[in-house]
BAROFI-895897 format. One record per residue (C-alpha): residue in one letter; x, y, z; residue number from 1. Coordinates in Angstrom, 1 decimal, m for minus. Layout:
N
   residuo       xx       yy       zz   num
         A        X        Y        Z   NUM
...
# end
This chain:
307
   residuo       xx       yy       zz   num
         M     81.5    m14.6    m23.6     1
         R     78.7    m12.0    m23.6     2
         I     75.2    m13.2    m22.7     3
         L     71.9    m11.4    m23.0     4
         C     69.3    m12.6    m20.5     5
         I     65.7    m11.5    m21.3     6
         I     63.3    m12.1    m18.4     7
         N     59.6    m11.9    m18.4     8
         D     58.8    m12.2    m14.7     9
         R     55.1    m12.0    m15.4    10
         A     55.2    m15.3    m17.3    11
         G     53.6    m18.4    m15.7    12
         Q     54.4    m18.6    m12.0    13
         S     57.8    m16.8    m12.5    14
         D     61.1    m18.5    m11.4    15
         I     63.8    m16.9     m9.3    16
         S     66.1    m19.7    m10.2    17
         I     67.2    m17.6    m13.2    18
         Y     69.4    m15.6    m10.8    19
         E     71.2    m18.7     m9.6    20
         C     71.8    m19.5    m13.3    21
         I     73.2    m16.0    m13.9    22
         R     75.4    m16.4    m10.8    23
         A     76.8    m19.7    m12.1    24
         I     77.5    m18.1    m15.5    25
         G     79.3    m15.2    m13.8    26
         K     81.6    m17.6    m12.1    27
         S     82.9    m18.7    m15.5    28
         G     84.1    m15.1    m16.2    29
         S     81.3    m14.5    m18.7    30
         E     79.4    m11.2    m18.7    31
         T     75.6    m11.3    m18.5    32
         V     73.3     m8.3    m19.4    33
         V     69.8     m8.6    m18.0    34
         R     66.8     m6.9    m19.5    35
         Y     63.2     m7.2    m18.4    36
         L     60.0     m7.4    m20.5    37
         H     57.3     m5.3    m19.0    38
         G     54.6     m2.9    m20.1    39
         G     57.0     m0.2    m21.1    40
         T     59.3     m2.4    m23.3    41
         S     58.8     m4.4    m26.5    42
         L     60.6     m7.5    m27.9    43
         R     62.2     m5.1    m30.4    44
         D     63.6     m3.0    m27.6    45
         V     65.2     m5.8    m25.7    46
         T     66.7     m7.6    m28.8    47
         R     67.9     m4.4    m30.6    48
         D     71.6     m5.3    m30.3    49
         V     71.5     m9.1    m30.2    50
         P     74.4     m9.5    m32.7    51
         Q     76.7     m8.0    m30.1    52
         F     76.1    m11.1    m27.8    53
         D     77.3    m14.7    m28.0    54
         R     74.3    m16.2    m26.4    55
         V     70.7    m15.2    m25.5    56
         I     68.6    m16.6    m22.6    57
         A     64.9    m16.1    m22.9    58
         C     63.4    m16.7    m19.5    59
         G     59.6    m17.0    m19.4    60
         G     56.8    m19.0    m20.9    61
         D     56.5    m20.4    m24.4    62
         G     55.2    m17.1    m25.8    63
         T     58.2    m15.2    m24.4    64
         V     60.7    m17.7    m25.8    65
         T     59.2    m17.9    m29.3    66
         G     58.6    m14.1    m29.3    67
         V     62.3    m13.5    m28.6    68
         C     63.3    m16.0    m31.3    69
         Y     61.1    m14.3    m33.8    70
         A     62.4    m10.8    m32.8    71
         M     66.0    m11.9    m33.2    72
         R     65.4    m14.0    m36.4    73
         G     68.3    m14.0    m38.8    74
         S     70.9    m13.1    m36.2    75
         G     72.4    m16.6    m35.9    76
         V     72.9    m16.2    m32.2    77
         P     72.0    m19.4    m30.2    78
         L     69.2    m19.1    m27.6    79
         L     68.4    m21.0    m24.4    80
         A     64.7    m21.6    m23.8    81
         Y     64.8    m21.1    m20.0    82
         P     61.7    m22.9    m18.6    83
         A     59.9    m20.3    m16.4    84
         G     56.4    m20.4    m17.7    85
         T     53.3    m22.5    m17.1    86
         A     53.7    m25.3    m19.6    87
         N     57.2    m24.8    m21.1    88
         L     56.3    m26.9    m24.1    89
         L     59.3    m26.0    m26.2    90
         A     61.8    m26.8    m23.4    91
         M     59.9    m30.0    m22.7    92
         N     60.2    m31.1    m26.4    93
         L     63.9    m30.3    m26.3    94
         R     64.3    m32.1    m23.0    95
         I     65.7    m28.9    m21.4    96
         P     66.4    m29.5    m17.6    97
         Y     65.1    m27.3    m14.8    98
         D     68.3    m27.2    m12.7    99
         P     69.8    m23.7    m12.9   100
         R     73.4    m24.9    m12.8   101
         E     72.7    m27.3    m15.6   102
         L     71.0    m24.5    m17.6   103
         A     74.1    m22.4    m17.0   104
         A     76.3    m25.1    m18.4   105
         I     74.1    m25.5    m21.5   106
         T     74.3    m21.7    m22.0   107
         L     78.1    m21.8    m21.9   108
         G     78.3    m24.9    m24.1   109
         S     78.2    m25.3    m27.8   110
         E     75.5    m27.9    m28.4   111
         T     72.7    m26.5    m30.6   112
         T     69.9    m27.6    m32.8   113
         P     68.0    m25.7    m35.5   114
         I     64.3    m25.5    m34.8   115
         D     61.7    m24.3    m37.4   116
         L     60.7    m20.7    m36.8   117
         C     57.1    m20.2    m38.0   118
         E     54.9    m17.2    m38.7   119
         L     51.2    m16.7    m38.0   120
         S     49.0    m14.1    m39.7   121
         V     45.4    m13.6    m38.5   122
         G     42.8    m11.8    m40.5   123
         E     42.5    m11.1    m44.2   124
         V     45.4     m9.6    m46.2   125
         G     45.1     m5.8    m46.2   126
         A     42.7     m5.7    m43.3   127
         P     43.5     m3.0    m40.7   128
         D     43.3     m5.6    m37.8   129
         R     45.5     m8.2    m39.5   130
         R     48.3     m9.2    m37.1   131
         T     51.4    m11.3    m37.6   132
         E     53.4    m13.1    m34.9   133
         G     56.1    m15.7    m34.7   134
         F     55.6    m19.1    m33.1   135
         M     57.5    m22.4    m32.8   136
         I     55.2    m24.8    m31.0   137
         A     51.6    m24.7    m32.4   138
         A     48.9    m22.4    m33.6   139
         G     45.3    m23.3    m33.5   140
         A     41.7    m22.3    m33.8   141
         G     38.7    m23.5    m31.8   142
         F     38.7    m25.8    m28.8   143
         D     42.4    m25.2    m27.9   144
         A     42.0    m21.4    m28.0   145
         S     38.9    m21.7    m25.8   146
         I     40.9    m23.7    m23.3   147
         M     43.6    m21.0    m23.3   148
         L     41.0    m18.3    m22.7   149
         A     39.4    m20.2    m19.8   150
         A     42.9    m20.9    m18.3   151
         Q     44.3    m17.4    m18.6   152
         D     43.4    m16.1    m15.1   153
         L     44.1    m19.4    m13.4   154
         K     47.7    m20.0    m14.6   155
         P     49.4    m17.9    m12.0   156
         S     47.7    m19.8     m9.1   157
         I     47.4    m23.4    m10.3   158
         G     50.0    m23.6    m13.1   159
         V     49.5    m26.2    m15.8   160
         S     46.4    m27.6    m14.2   161
         A     44.6    m24.4    m15.4   162
         Y     44.5    m26.1    m18.9   163
         L     42.6    m29.1    m17.5   164
         V     40.2    m26.7    m15.8   165
         G     39.8    m24.8    m19.1   166
         A     39.1    m28.1    m21.0   167
         L     36.4    m29.0    m18.4   168
         A     34.8    m25.6    m18.9   169
         N     34.5    m26.2    m22.6   170
         L     33.1    m29.7    m22.9   171
         M     30.7    m28.7    m25.7   172
         P     32.8    m26.5    m28.0   173
         T     31.6    m24.9    m31.2   174
         I     31.5    m27.2    m34.2   175
         S     32.8    m25.5    m37.3   176
         R     33.2    m26.2    m41.0   177
         F     36.8    m25.9    m42.1   178
         R     38.4    m25.1    m45.4   179
         L     42.1    m25.9    m45.2   180
         I     44.5    m24.8    m48.0   181
         L     47.6    m26.9    m47.5   182
         D     50.5    m25.9    m49.8   183
         G     47.9    m25.0    m52.4   184
         K     45.7    m28.1    m52.0   185
         T     42.2    m27.5    m50.6   186
         V     40.6    m29.9    m48.0   187
         E     37.1    m29.4    m46.6   188
         T     36.2    m30.9    m43.2   189
         E     34.6    m30.1    m39.9   190
         G     35.2    m30.4    m36.2   191
         I     35.9    m28.5    m33.0   192
         A     39.5    m27.4    m33.7   193
         V     42.4    m27.2    m36.2   194
         L     45.9    m27.3    m34.8   195
         V     49.0    m26.4    m36.8   196
         A     51.8    m28.1    m34.9   197
         N     55.6    m27.9    m35.1   198
         V     56.2    m30.3    m32.2   199
         A     54.7    m33.6    m31.2   200
         R     54.3    m33.2    m27.4   201
         L     51.8    m30.8    m26.0   202
         Q     50.2    m30.2    m22.5   203
         F     51.1    m32.9    m19.9   204
         D     53.8    m34.2    m22.1   205
         L     51.2    m36.1    m24.2   206
         P     52.1    m36.8    m27.9   207
         L     49.1    m35.7    m29.9   208
         I     50.7    m37.4    m32.9   209
         H     53.2    m40.2    m33.0   210
         A     56.1    m38.0    m34.1   211
         S     56.9    m34.5    m35.4   212
         D     60.4    m33.3    m36.3   213
         P     60.5    m29.5    m35.6   214
         R     63.5    m29.2    m38.0   215
         D     61.9    m30.6    m41.2   216
         G     60.3    m27.4    m42.5   217
         L     56.8    m28.9    m42.2   218
         F     53.7    m28.6    m40.0   219
         E     51.4    m31.4    m38.9   220
         V     47.9    m30.0    m39.4   221
         I     45.6    m31.8    m37.0   222
         V     41.8    m31.6    m37.2   223
         L     39.8    m32.7    m34.2   224
         R     36.8    m34.2    m36.0   225
         T     34.6    m34.7    m32.9   226
         R     31.4    m33.1    m31.9   227
         N     32.3    m32.6    m28.2   228
         A     35.3    m33.0    m25.8   229
         F     34.1    m36.4    m24.6   230
         E     34.8    m37.9    m28.1   231
         L     38.4    m36.9    m27.7   232
         I     38.9    m39.5    m24.9   233
         P     40.1    m42.3    m27.3   234
         A     42.8    m39.9    m28.7   235
         V     43.9    m38.8    m25.3   236
         W     44.0    m42.5    m24.1   237
         A     46.1    m43.3    m27.2   238
         A     48.5    m40.5    m26.3   239
         I     48.8    m41.8    m22.8   240
         I     49.6    m45.3    m24.2   241
         D     52.3    m43.8    m26.5   242
         R     53.9    m42.0    m23.6   243
         T     53.9    m44.9    m21.2   244
         T     54.5    m47.9    m23.5   245
         G     55.7    m46.5    m26.8   246
         Q     53.2    m48.7    m28.7   247
         H     52.0    m46.0    m31.1   248
         A     48.4    m46.6    m30.4   249
         D     45.8    m45.7    m33.1   250
         R     44.6    m42.1    m33.2   251
         T     42.4    m42.2    m36.3   252
         A     39.1    m42.0    m34.3   253
         G     38.2    m38.3    m34.3   254
         V     41.6    m37.0    m35.6   255
         E     42.7    m36.1    m39.1   256
         T     46.3    m35.3    m39.8   257
         Y     47.9    m33.6    m42.8   258
         V     51.4    m32.3    m43.6   259
         A     52.2    m28.9    m45.2   260
         S     54.6    m25.9    m44.9   261
         H     52.1    m23.2    m45.7   262
         V     48.6    m23.4    m44.4   263
         R     45.5    m21.2    m44.5   264
         I     42.6    m22.1    m42.2   265
         E     39.0    m20.8    m42.8   266
         A     36.2    m21.6    m40.4   267
         D     32.4    m21.2    m40.5   268
         P     31.5    m20.1    m37.9   269
         A     34.7    m18.2    m37.2   270
         L     36.7    m19.4    m34.2   271
         P     39.2    m17.8    m31.8   272
         V     42.9    m18.3    m32.5   273
         Q     45.9    m19.0    m30.3   274
         F     49.6    m19.4    m30.8   275
         D     52.1    m20.9    m28.3   276
         G     49.5    m20.4    m25.6   277
         E     48.9    m16.7    m26.5   278
         L     45.4    m15.6    m27.5   279
         M     44.9    m13.5    m30.6   280
         A     42.4    m10.6    m30.5   281
         S     41.1    m11.6    m34.0   282
         S     39.4    m14.8    m35.1   283
         T     39.8    m17.0    m38.2   284
         P     40.9    m17.0    m41.0   285
         F     44.6    m17.4    m40.3   286
         E     47.7    m18.4    m42.2   287
         A     50.8    m20.1    m41.0   288
         R     54.1    m20.7    m42.7   289
         V     57.5    m22.1    m41.9   290
         L     60.2    m19.4    m42.4   291
         P     63.2    m20.2    m44.5   292
         E     65.8    m19.7    m41.7   293
         P     65.3    m21.7    m38.4   294
         A     66.1    m20.5    m34.9   295
         L     69.2    m21.9    m33.2   296
         L     68.4    m23.4    m29.8   297
         L     70.9    m24.5    m27.2   298
         V     70.5    m28.1    m26.0   299
         S     72.3    m30.7    m23.9   300
         N     73.5    m34.0    m25.4   301
         K     72.8    m35.5    m22.0   302
         Y     69.0    m35.0    m22.5   303
         F     68.3    m34.0    m26.0   304
         L     66.4    m36.6    m28.1   305
         V     65.7    m36.3    m31.8   306
         P     61.9    m36.0    m32.0   307
# end
């Protein structure tokens, strides 16, 4: 078996356990080719010959993993989301373990699941600054992007706690009027953020919504209809109850949810945009769509739960 391992050693707090994983893979007789993402390389460079490999390991944060999946889209090669970033939300939702020997076993195994591969375009069609990226977890505008910005410099030192610091630094976020175009249907609303989510569990393993199947070809479009961060406390508390008791506590206060596969978000005033924890240089409007062909992710039956 030939395995391509792509490492972004600048992601999150880095993780040298990947080398223990590679060593375990080598003991099986498999060949591993290691490539690094740094300032002089691009995702296109490191994925240029993916069809020549049987497996791909993407070692880094969520942005690294989903970026690699997007760059190798259509190849049909299974990928392991190696959790070496700050939040590792994709690995968390797939219940990927952290032990490098278990991760080696998953890489050499044959258990896979399709996961929706999504595409985000920010800016107006034809605009010179319009940018398109792939994502698999969530894209959003407003409060969540402001948290990412505030947390950016703190992630290497305090890890996932940087997001809590970022939230505390944005207790009075911008309130915007939203125009949502959801599979051709228009909805007008307002609030502090719109999140286009492909998975249910976000930071701190809290389910923002009761359930979301990342294999159904649909987004959950979540509007935070509050006027400040304090008004989100009931929704956060409901998520904590869900996580600890499974009671599916009510989230209707301050939260609107829609379902769609193609979404356009307009905001007045314009808001910053993030995808899978990565900030975009441009602000709203943005469009998101689920691509026809999903990514193929390696999982373990020992841990994997259907969302």
